[in-house]
C-alpha positions as CSV (number, residue, x, y, z in Angstrom):
1,M,-0.1,-0.1,0.2
2,S,2.9,2.3,1.0
3,S,4.7,1.5,-2.8
4,T,1.6,2.6,-4.0
5,R,0.8,5.8,-2.5
6,N,4.9,6.7,-3.1
7,D,3.8,6.4,-7.1
8,V,0.9,8.2,-7.3
9,S,2.9,11.1,-5.0
10,A,5.8,11.0,-8.1
11,D,3.7,11.5,-10.4
12,R,1.8,14.4,-8.8
13,P,2.2,17.6,-10.8
14,P,4.6,20.2,-8.8
15,A,3.0,22.9,-6.9
16,P,1.7,25.9,-8.9
17,S,4.5,28.1,-6.6
18,V,6.7,25.4,-7.3
19,D,6.3,24.9,-11.0
20,A,6.6,28.6,-11.5
21,V,10.1,29.1,-10.0
22,N,11.5,26.2,-12.4
23,R,9.7,28.6,-15.2
24,L,11.9,31.2,-13.8
25,R,14.6,29.3,-13.4
26,R,15.4,28.1,-17.0
27,R,14.3,31.2,-18.8
28,I,17.2,32.8,-16.5
29,D,19.6,29.9,-17.2
30,A,18.3,30.0,-21.2
31,V,19.6,33.5,-21.4
32,R,22.9,32.5,-19.2
33,I,23.6,29.7,-22.5
34,R,22.5,32.3,-25.0
35,E,24.9,34.5,-23.9
36,H,27.7,32.0,-23.6
37,L,27.0,30.9,-26.7
38,R,26.9,34.6,-28.3
39,R,30.1,35.0,-26.7
40,T,31.6,31.6,-28.1
41,E,30.6,32.4,-31.7
42,A,32.0,36.1,-31.8
43,A,35.3,34.5,-30.2
44,L,35.5,32.0,-32.8
45,R,34.6,34.0,-36.0
46,D,37.9,36.6,-34.8
47,A,40.0,33.8,-34.2
48,E,42.9,32.9,-36.4
49,H,41.6,30.4,-38.9
50,D,44.3,30.3,-42.1
51,H,46.2,27.2,-41.4
52,L,42.6,25.6,-43.2
53,T,42.1,24.3,-45.8
54,N,39.1,26.3,-48.5
55,T,36.7,23.2,-47.6
56,Q,37.0,23.2,-44.2
57,R,36.4,27.4,-43.9
58,R,33.1,26.5,-45.5
59,R,32.5,24.0,-43.1
60,R,33.5,26.1,-39.9
61,Q,31.7,29.0,-41.1
62,R,28.2,26.9,-42.2
63,H,28.4,25.4,-38.9
64,L,29.2,28.9,-37.1
65,D,25.4,29.8,-38.6
66,R,24.3,27.0,-37.4
67,L,25.2,27.9,-33.9
68,A,24.1,31.1,-34.1
69,A,20.4,29.7,-35.5
70,Y,20.5,27.7,-32.8
71,R,21.4,29.7,-30.1
72,R,18.4,32.3,-31.2
73,R,15.8,29.6,-31.3
74,G,16.8,29.4,-27.8
75,E,15.9,25.8,-26.6
76,F,18.2,24.3,-24.6
77,P,18.1,20.9,-22.8
78,T,17.4,20.5,-19.3
79,N,19.3,18.9,-16.6
80,R,17.2,16.6,-13.8
81,T,19.5,14.3,-12.8
82,E,23.1,15.9,-12.1
83,A,23.1,17.8,-9.0
84,E,26.0,19.6,-10.3
85,R,26.2,21.8,-13.6
86,T,27.0,19.5,-16.3
87,P,27.1,18.9,-20.0
88,L,24.1,17.0,-21.7
89,F,24.7,15.7,-25.0
90,V,20.9,15.5,-25.2
91,G,18.4,16.1,-22.4
92,F,15.7,14.4,-21.3
93,D,13.0,15.4,-24.2
94,G,15.5,14.7,-26.9
95,T,16.9,18.6,-27.1
96,P,20.2,18.6,-28.1
97,C,23.1,20.7,-27.0
98,A,24.9,23.1,-28.9
99,V,27.7,20.7,-30.3
100,A,24.8,17.7,-30.8
101,H,23.0,20.3,-32.6
102,L,26.1,20.8,-35.3
103,L,26.2,17.1,-36.0
104,L,22.9,16.6,-36.3
105,E,22.6,19.0,-39.0
106,A,25.6,17.8,-40.7
107,G,24.0,14.2,-40.6
108,R,26.3,12.4,-38.2
109,E,23.3,11.0,-36.2
110,D,25.2,8.3,-35.3
111,L,27.6,10.5,-33.4
112,V,25.1,11.5,-31.7
113,E,23.3,8.2,-30.8
114,S,26.8,6.7,-29.8
115,V,28.4,9.7,-27.2
116,Q,24.7,9.1,-25.5
117,A,24.9,5.8,-25.3
118,A,28.5,5.8,-23.9
119,D,28.4,9.0,-21.7
120,P,25.7,11.4,-22.4
121,T,27.3,14.1,-20.0
122,V,30.5,13.5,-21.3
123,R,33.2,16.8,-22.0
124,I,34.3,17.1,-25.7
125,E,37.9,18.1,-24.1
126,D,38.1,14.7,-22.0
127,L,37.2,13.2,-25.4
128,P,40.7,11.3,-26.8
129,D,42.1,12.6,-30.0
130,G,41.2,10.2,-32.7
131,H,37.8,9.7,-31.2
132,P,35.2,10.0,-33.9
133,V,33.5,13.3,-32.6
134,V,36.9,14.8,-32.7
135,E,37.6,13.9,-35.9
136,W,34.4,15.3,-37.1
137,V,34.9,18.6,-34.9
138,E,38.9,18.8,-36.4
139,A,37.7,18.0,-40.2
140,N,34.8,20.8,-40.2
141,G,37.2,23.7,-39.3
142,L,37.4,23.8,-35.1
143,T,39.3,22.5,-33.3
144,K,38.6,20.3,-30.2
145,A,39.0,23.6,-27.5
146,E,36.9,25.2,-29.4
147,A,34.2,22.6,-29.9
148,A,34.6,22.6,-25.9
149,R,34.2,26.1,-25.5
150,I,30.7,26.1,-27.8
151,Q,29.2,23.0,-25.3
152,P,27.2,24.6,-21.8
153,T,26.9,23.3,-19.0
154,Y,23.5,23.0,-17.7
155,P,22.4,23.2,-13.7
156,E,19.4,21.5,-12.1
157,G,18.6,24.9,-11.1
158,V,20.3,28.1,-11.4
159,Q,23.5,27.6,-9.6
160,F,24.5,31.3,-8.1
161,A,28.4,29.6,-7.1
162,T,29.2,29.5,-11.2
163,T,32.3,28.1,-12.5
164,C,32.2,31.3,-14.9
165,G,33.8,30.0,-17.9
166,P,35.9,31.9,-19.4
167,V,35.6,35.0,-17.0
168,P,37.6,34.7,-13.8
169,C,35.3,33.9,-10.8
170,W,37.1,36.7,-8.9
171,L,36.8,39.1,-11.8
172,A,33.2,38.5,-12.3
173,G,32.7,38.5,-7.9
174,A,34.3,41.8,-8.1
175,F,32.2,43.1,-10.7
176,V,28.5,42.1,-9.7
177,T,29.6,43.1,-5.9
178,L,30.4,46.6,-7.4
179,V,27.0,46.9,-9.6
180,G,24.9,46.1,-6.2
181,A,27.1,48.2,-4.0
182,A,26.5,51.2,-7.3
183,V,22.5,49.9,-7.4
184,F,22.4,50.4,-3.3
185,A,23.8,53.5,-3.5
186,A,21.9,55.2,-6.1
187,S,18.9,54.0,-4.8
188,E,19.4,55.0,-1.4
189,Y,20.3,58.8,-3.1
190,V,16.8,58.8,-4.9
191,G,15.4,57.9,-1.7
192,Y,16.4,60.5,0.4
193,R,15.9,62.7,-2.3
194,F,12.3,61.4,-2.2
195,A,11.8,62.1,1.0
196,S,13.4,65.0,2.1
197,E,10.9,67.0,-0.5
198,A,7.8,64.7,0.2
199,F,8.3,65.6,3.9
200,P,10.4,68.8,4.5
201,D,8.4,69.5,7.4
202,N,8.2,65.7,9.3
203,A,11.5,64.0,10.1
204,L,9.7,61.0,11.4
205,K,7.6,60.1,8.0
206,R,11.3,61.6,5.9
207,R,12.9,58.7,8.4
208,G,10.2,55.6,8.2
209,V,10.5,56.4,4.7
210,L,14.0,56.0,4.6
211,G,14.2,52.9,6.9
212,Y,11.5,51.3,4.1
213,V,13.7,52.2,1.4
214,T,16.9,51.1,2.9
215,V,15.6,47.3,3.9
216,L,14.0,46.8,0.0
217,N,17.6,48.3,-1.1
218,L,19.4,45.3,1.8
219,F,16.9,43.1,-0.6
220,L,17.0,43.8,-4.2
221,A,20.5,44.6,-4.4
222,P,22.3,41.0,-3.4
223,L,19.7,39.8,-5.7
224,L,20.4,41.7,-8.4
225,A,24.1,41.1,-7.8
226,L,23.5,37.1,-8.1
227,V,21.5,37.4,-10.7
228,L,24.1,38.9,-12.5
229,F,26.5,36.5,-11.2
230,A,24.4,33.5,-12.7
231,L,24.0,34.9,-16.0
232,F,28.2,35.2,-16.5
233,P,29.0,32.2,-19.0
């Protein structure tokens, strides 16, 4: 009987509040992934590739165009199995990651299926030289390191302890701290001016308004800093 109850509860849909939080998390992380792919695409377009053959250059350009289209579409895998941020070649709903998308667009479903069967959370940089995926990457004008940079990671939810990607974490932390402090200071100044002009002769009301603004800032400024930190690719 207890097993039946557990099965029923497992199939029960999440509460509306939990579902709303999950949707918000997915939207925030989609912004982070799009920004990661945008920066990566821009860096790869600017990278030197004079050593490539004409065929490799054409393939490289075509795949970067496909990467841009993938980014604009904004459909990314959702990690629901790993507790930490991790790559995910194909999501539980069949949505491919950026690298898997490029392989599928090139008609290499066989490579996607082999990776998915062997280890769907494998990192491109961990694949050995000579692996079929690495050989395909190099034949198409990309390097193993560039493919690894294209490959995003997917958290189960928004993880604010981000690995930051190409941006050093200390720099990301310093930047969001500066932004948070600036927002706090600007809001305090605006609140002070508003309270002074609204209640020039009532000190009690001025202090009340300033106290309210300060409490609000103590909540909103750190929240803004955490969201910005989560968005670093």
